[in-house]
C-alpha positions as CSV (number, residue, x, y, z in Angstrom):
1,M,42.1,-30.9,-45.5
2,T,44.9,-30.3,-48.3
3,T,48.3,-31.6,-48.4
4,K,51.0,-30.4,-50.1
5,V,52.4,-33.0,-52.9
6,N,55.5,-33.5,-53.9
7,K,54.8,-33.3,-57.8
8,T,58.0,-35.5,-58.6
9,A,57.1,-38.5,-56.7
10,G,53.8,-38.1,-55.6
11,A,54.5,-38.2,-52.0
12,P,53.6,-35.7,-49.2
13,A,55.9,-32.4,-49.3
14,A,58.7,-32.7,-46.9
15,E,57.7,-29.9,-44.8
16,G,54.3,-29.9,-45.6
17,F,53.4,-26.1,-44.1
18,T,53.9,-22.9,-45.5
19,P,55.7,-20.7,-42.9
20,T,54.8,-17.1,-42.0
21,I,57.2,-14.5,-40.4
22,R,55.5,-14.7,-36.9
23,S,55.6,-18.4,-36.6
24,H,59.2,-18.7,-37.7
25,L,60.1,-15.7,-35.3
26,G,58.3,-17.5,-32.5
27,F,60.3,-20.7,-33.5
28,T,63.8,-18.7,-33.2
29,A,62.6,-17.3,-30.1
30,L,61.8,-20.6,-28.5
31,C,64.9,-22.4,-29.6
32,A,66.9,-19.3,-28.2
33,V,65.1,-19.7,-25.1
34,A,65.6,-23.5,-24.9
35,L,69.5,-22.6,-25.6
36,L,69.7,-20.0,-22.7
37,V,68.0,-22.8,-20.4
38,I,70.3,-25.5,-21.4
39,Y,73.5,-23.1,-20.8
40,A,71.6,-21.8,-17.2
41,L,71.9,-25.7,-16.3
42,L,75.4,-26.5,-17.5
43,R,76.3,-23.4,-15.5
44,V,74.3,-24.7,-12.2
45,A,75.6,-28.2,-13.0
46,L,79.3,-26.7,-12.9
47,L,78.6,-25.1,-9.5
48,V,76.9,-28.2,-8.1
49,Y,80.2,-30.7,-9.0
50,N,82.3,-28.2,-8.3
51,R,80.6,-27.6,-5.2
52,E,83.7,-28.2,-2.8
53,L,85.6,-25.7,-4.3
54,I,83.5,-22.7,-3.2
55,D,84.6,-22.3,0.2
56,D,83.4,-18.9,1.6
57,A,82.1,-17.2,-1.5
58,P,79.7,-14.5,-1.0
59,V,76.2,-14.6,-2.9
60,S,77.1,-11.5,-4.8
61,S,80.0,-13.6,-6.6
62,F,77.2,-16.3,-7.7
63,I,75.2,-13.5,-8.7
64,E,77.6,-11.7,-10.8
65,A,78.8,-14.8,-12.4
66,F,75.3,-16.1,-13.7
67,Y,75.0,-12.5,-14.7
68,N,78.1,-12.4,-16.8
69,G,76.9,-15.9,-17.9
70,L,74.0,-14.9,-19.3
71,R,75.9,-12.5,-21.5
72,F,77.8,-15.0,-22.9
73,D,74.9,-17.6,-23.2
74,L,73.0,-14.5,-25.3
75,R,75.8,-14.4,-27.5
76,L,76.1,-18.0,-28.2
77,A,72.3,-18.3,-28.7
78,V,72.6,-15.3,-31.2
79,Y,75.3,-17.1,-33.0
80,A,73.1,-20.4,-33.0
81,C,69.9,-18.8,-34.1
82,A,71.6,-16.8,-36.9
83,P,70.9,-19.2,-39.9
84,L,67.2,-18.9,-38.7
85,L,67.3,-15.2,-38.8
86,L,68.6,-15.3,-42.2
87,S,66.2,-17.3,-43.4
88,L,63.6,-14.7,-42.7
89,L,64.7,-13.6,-46.3
90,S,63.1,-16.6,-47.9
91,V,59.5,-18.4,-47.4
92,K,61.6,-21.5,-48.8
93,A,64.4,-21.2,-46.2
94,M,62.0,-20.5,-43.5
95,A,60.4,-23.5,-44.5
96,A,63.7,-25.8,-44.3
97,R,63.0,-26.5,-40.8
98,G,64.6,-30.0,-41.1
99,F,68.0,-28.2,-41.7
100,H,67.1,-25.7,-38.8
101,R,66.6,-28.4,-36.5
102,V,69.9,-30.3,-37.5
103,W,71.6,-27.4,-37.1
104,L,70.5,-26.5,-33.8
105,T,71.0,-30.0,-32.5
106,F,74.5,-30.1,-33.8
107,F,75.0,-26.4,-32.5
108,A,73.5,-27.5,-28.8
109,S,75.1,-30.7,-28.6
110,V,78.7,-29.3,-29.6
111,T,78.3,-26.8,-26.7
112,L,77.1,-29.6,-24.3
113,F,79.7,-31.4,-24.9
114,L,82.0,-28.5,-24.3
115,G,80.1,-28.1,-20.8
116,I,80.2,-31.9,-20.0
117,T,83.7,-31.5,-20.4
118,E,84.5,-28.6,-18.7
119,L,82.9,-30.1,-15.4
120,D,86.2,-32.0,-14.9
121,F,88.6,-29.6,-16.4
122,Y,87.5,-27.3,-14.0
123,R,87.6,-29.5,-10.9
124,E,91.3,-30.3,-12.2
125,F,92.6,-27.2,-13.0
126,H,90.3,-24.3,-11.2
127,Q,89.8,-22.3,-14.2
128,R,87.3,-22.7,-17.1
129,L,87.6,-24.4,-20.4
130,N,90.4,-22.6,-22.5
131,S,93.3,-22.9,-24.9
132,L,95.3,-24.8,-21.7
133,V,93.6,-27.8,-23.7
134,F,95.1,-27.4,-26.9
135,Q,98.2,-26.7,-25.5
136,Y,98.3,-29.9,-23.5
137,F,97.3,-31.8,-26.9
138,Q,100.0,-30.3,-28.7
139,E,102.9,-31.3,-26.2
140,D,102.3,-35.1,-25.6
141,T,98.7,-36.1,-27.5
142,K,99.4,-39.8,-26.7
143,T,99.8,-39.0,-23.1
144,V,96.9,-37.0,-22.7
145,M,94.3,-39.2,-24.0
146,S,95.6,-41.8,-21.4
147,M,95.1,-39.9,-18.9
148,I,91.9,-38.9,-19.8
149,W,90.5,-42.4,-20.9
150,N,92.3,-44.0,-17.3
151,G,91.4,-40.6,-15.1
152,F,87.8,-40.0,-16.0
153,P,84.2,-41.5,-16.7
154,V,84.9,-40.8,-20.6
155,A,82.5,-44.0,-21.8
156,R,80.0,-42.5,-19.3
157,Y,80.2,-39.0,-20.5
158,L,80.0,-39.9,-24.1
159,I,76.9,-42.2,-23.2
160,A,75.1,-39.1,-21.6
161,W,76.2,-36.7,-24.4
162,A,74.6,-39.1,-27.1
163,V,71.7,-39.4,-25.1
164,A,71.2,-35.7,-24.5
165,T,71.7,-35.0,-28.0
166,W,69.0,-37.0,-29.0
167,L,66.7,-35.4,-26.4
168,L,68.1,-32.3,-28.4
169,A,66.8,-33.3,-31.4
170,K,63.4,-34.4,-29.9
171,L,63.4,-30.7,-28.1
172,F,64.1,-29.0,-31.2
173,K,61.7,-30.7,-33.3
174,A,58.8,-30.4,-30.6
175,L,59.6,-26.6,-30.8
176,D,59.1,-26.8,-34.3
177,L,55.8,-28.4,-34.2
178,L,54.3,-25.9,-31.8
179,S,55.7,-22.9,-33.6
180,R,54.0,-23.8,-37.1
181,P,51.0,-21.7,-38.2
182,K,47.6,-23.3,-37.4
183,T,46.4,-24.3,-40.7
184,S,42.3,-24.5,-41.2
185,T,40.5,-27.4,-42.1
């Protein structure tokens, strides 16, 4: 088995593999599917967390909501995977999987944070996360921050978000390793 060596330091190369278009598209597709699953789970969490607000909504309303949500989630997944798709223009860029994993973890973490925030926002205001948040912060930031800190389990949410972000990093690393081209020994 041959190992790529960094000629300047004598250490193994950072990425240690030569990507193919097929392996990179596989990585991109796996990451997009993972994001779609995460977003669907966030949507289910929103539904379960706010189930007392459902009343007598027909099943068709939920089907329509999840369909519209999937359309939105597909757009988010495309935005998240755009840098990966642009990397197809260069083998060196495709090999920068560390950068891709950091980007995907950051993107998924931010959207996860917004999803966690939306759970209580919806319960409080009966609408999805929107510009109302910024309006309240512009009017009286100190009071709004105090209400959030004293009215919601902020520390618990932040810990859950940090753990979830760590798990996201592990997930994208696993997808990276799974999608790498097989090397012959």
